[in-house]
C-alpha positions as CSV (number, residue, x, y, z in Angstrom):
1,X,-154.3,6.0,-35.3
2,X,-150.5,5.9,-35.0
3,X,-148.3,9.0,-34.9
4,X,-146.3,9.6,-38.0
5,X,-142.7,10.7,-37.7
6,X,-143.7,14.2,-38.7
7,X,-146.4,14.3,-36.0
8,X,-144.0,13.4,-33.2
9,X,-141.2,15.6,-34.4
10,X,-143.3,18.7,-33.6
11,X,-144.7,17.4,-30.3
12,X,-143.3,19.0,-27.2
13,X,-144.6,18.1,-23.7
14,X,-144.0,20.4,-20.7
15,X,-144.5,18.8,-17.3
16,X,-144.8,20.9,-14.2
17,X,-143.5,18.4,-11.6
18,X,-141.4,15.7,-13.1
19,X,-141.9,13.2,-10.3
20,X,-142.3,9.4,-10.6
21,X,-145.5,9.3,-12.6
22,X,-144.7,12.2,-14.9
23,X,-141.2,10.8,-15.6
24,X,-142.7,7.5,-16.6
25,X,-144.9,9.3,-19.1
26,X,-141.9,11.4,-20.3
27,X,-139.8,8.3,-20.9
28,X,-142.6,6.8,-23.0
29,X,-142.9,9.9,-25.0
30,X,-139.2,10.4,-25.5
31,X,-139.0,6.8,-26.8
32,X,-141.8,7.7,-29.3
33,X,-139.8,10.7,-30.6
34,X,-141.3,13.6,-28.6
35,X,-139.4,16.4,-27.0
36,X,-140.0,16.7,-23.3
37,X,-139.3,19.5,-20.9
38,X,-140.4,20.3,-17.4
39,X,-139.8,21.3,-13.8
40,X,-138.2,19.9,-10.7
41,X,-137.1,21.4,-7.3
42,X,-133.4,20.6,-7.0
43,X,-130.3,21.1,-9.1
44,X,-129.4,17.5,-8.7
45,X,-132.7,16.4,-10.1
46,X,-132.2,18.8,-13.0
47,X,-128.9,17.2,-13.8
48,X,-130.5,13.7,-13.7
49,X,-133.3,14.7,-16.0
50,X,-131.0,16.4,-18.4
51,X,-129.0,13.2,-18.6
52,X,-132.2,11.4,-19.7
53,X,-132.8,13.9,-22.5
54,X,-135.3,16.1,-20.7
55,X,-134.9,19.9,-20.6
56,X,-135.3,20.6,-16.9
57,X,-136.1,23.9,-15.1
58,X,-136.1,24.7,-11.4
59,X,-139.6,25.5,-10.1
60,X,-141.6,25.6,-6.8
61,X,-143.7,28.0,-4.9
62,X,-140.7,30.0,-3.7
63,X,-138.7,29.6,-7.0
64,X,-140.7,30.6,-10.0
65,X,-139.6,29.8,-13.6
66,X,-137.0,32.4,-14.5
67,X,-138.3,32.7,-18.1
68,X,-141.8,31.1,-18.4
69,X,-142.2,32.2,-22.0
70,X,-138.8,30.8,-23.0
71,X,-139.5,27.5,-21.1
72,X,-142.8,27.1,-22.8
73,X,-141.7,28.0,-26.3
74,X,-142.9,25.3,-28.8
75,X,-145.0,23.5,-26.2
76,X,-147.9,21.6,-27.8
77,X,-148.9,19.6,-24.7
78,X,-149.0,20.5,-21.0
79,X,-149.1,18.4,-17.9
80,X,-149.4,19.7,-14.3
81,X,-148.3,17.0,-11.8
82,X,-147.4,19.2,-8.9
83,X,-149.1,18.2,-5.6
84,X,-150.6,21.0,-3.6
85,X,-149.1,22.4,-0.5
86,X,-150.9,24.1,2.4
87,X,-151.4,27.2,0.2
88,X,-152.9,25.3,-2.8
89,X,-151.7,24.8,-6.3
90,X,-148.3,26.4,-6.9
91,X,-148.5,26.2,-10.7
92,X,-151.8,28.1,-10.8
93,X,-150.6,30.5,-8.2
94,X,-147.3,31.3,-9.9
95,X,-148.6,31.2,-13.5
96,X,-152.1,32.6,-13.2
97,X,-152.3,34.0,-16.7
98,X,-151.1,30.7,-18.1
99,X,-153.6,28.8,-15.9
100,X,-156.4,31.0,-17.2
101,X,-155.3,30.3,-20.8
102,X,-155.2,26.6,-20.2
103,X,-158.7,26.5,-18.6
104,X,-160.1,28.8,-21.3
105,X,-158.6,26.5,-24.0
106,X,-160.0,23.5,-22.2
107,X,-163.5,24.9,-22.1
108,X,-163.4,25.8,-25.8
109,X,-162.2,22.2,-26.5
110,X,-165.1,20.9,-24.4
111,X,-162.9,19.6,-21.6
112,X,-164.3,20.0,-18.1
113,X,-161.3,20.1,-15.7
114,X,-162.0,18.9,-12.2
115,X,-162.6,21.7,-9.7
116,X,-160.0,20.1,-7.4
117,X,-156.9,21.6,-9.0
118,X,-154.5,19.4,-6.9
119,X,-155.6,16.3,-8.8
120,X,-153.2,15.4,-11.6
121,X,-154.8,16.8,-14.7
122,X,-153.7,16.4,-18.3
123,X,-155.0,18.9,-20.7
124,X,-153.8,18.8,-24.3
125,X,-153.7,22.4,-25.4
126,X,-152.4,24.0,-28.5
127,X,-150.5,27.0,-27.0
128,X,-150.2,30.0,-29.2
129,X,-147.8,32.9,-28.8
130,X,-149.3,36.3,-28.6
131,X,-147.5,39.3,-30.0
């Protein structure tokens, strides 16, 4: 089934870790009319991503998102493509409550994420705001 214009207008992907592979996906989705946002580690990379039409935020283990709720506003799809470091998965570590929500939503949807969190995992999740 093809996406209608209305479907893609409301789709927003947020990628933790806009490296080579995630950028390739982002480019495809942008061409299909999606909105894409995500993280990178350097200010130079942020400028490059913004020039490509991607809303970019600084993030790594030592530099958490300044405003996670703001960065994730309107997100309908989430991709974590951050490789692990010696301490494990920085996304899960920094955003534990978000990680729990993603895993809970995945279980409800019948998705069984791999137990190795450092594998690139794509979970399509309808994120809802809580009051």
